[in-house]
N, C-alpha and C positions, 0 to 999 in steps of 0.2 A: 115633855119635849118639845124640845119648839123648831117652828116649821122659819126660821129665817133665810130671808131668799141669801143665796150665796151671789159677792158683791165678783159685781163686776169687771174689772180693772181693761176701762178705756179711758185713754192718758189724749192729752188733745194740750199743745205747746201754749204758752199765753203770752201776754205786752214781753213773760221776762226770755224767752225762749226756753224756759223751765213744762216737765210735763205736769201736767196735773187733770184729777182724773175729772169726767165728763161732773159729778156731784160738785163739783168746789167749780167751774164757768155755771152752774143751772143759779146755785147762793148765789155766783155775783151778780144776771143778769138781776132775780128778782129783789135780793139789796136795791139794785140801784134805781129800778124801777118802783120802788117804796118808798123813797130817801127824794125823786125826786115827782114823787106824785101829788099834786095840790091836792087831795082828792081818792084816801083808797077805795077800794074799789070794793060792795060784799061779795063777787063772788073768785073772786084770785085762782084758790084755783080747778077755775071749768076753765078760767080763760090760760091760767098757762096751760092744761093739758088739752086746747082746744090748739094749743101751737106746737107740741111734740105730737102728741098720738098720733096726726095724721105723719108726718113728718118717721117715724118710728114703723107705723108702717109701709108706706113709701117704698122706705129704706128696706126694709123685713121681702119687699113684694121682690122688687126689682132686683133683689143679691138672687134670689129663689127661679129666675127671670117668671116672675106675675105667677105660678105656682102656689093656689088658693090655699089647698092643704097641706104643704111645706107652710106657707107664712104662716098659719094657724098655731100649725106646732110650734115650731121657732117662736109666735107673740103668745102660746101655751093660750086657747084660747080658741074654741070652735069657729069652724071652718062659718057655722052661722050663725054666727059674731064676730068677724071677720068683716062679711059680707054687708052683717048691717054697718059695719061699723065703715067702709070702705062709702056705703048710699050713704048716712050721716056728712062727714067730710065730704059728698063729693068727688073720689076719686078715680081714676080712671084705669080702669085695666091696664098694666105693665105688658 
């Protein structure tokens, strides 16, 4: 039995005005970061997550009008976990 997450079809225009999935853009950004880096970080996962996770949380909170219970449900986490992450990233209430 597979527990694979369903794909999210988020398409964003690239520089050639072609739509590409979000993962494509993330891959390009990370590849560019790695090719430009003089020294590779030891905590790349943590660095990326610290950029993406707060933006995701803020966007979802904005979408649900600041309702933390709804945001937690959309994000697939408990409200307590959401509040902990909001504190961790110093996110203000929407």
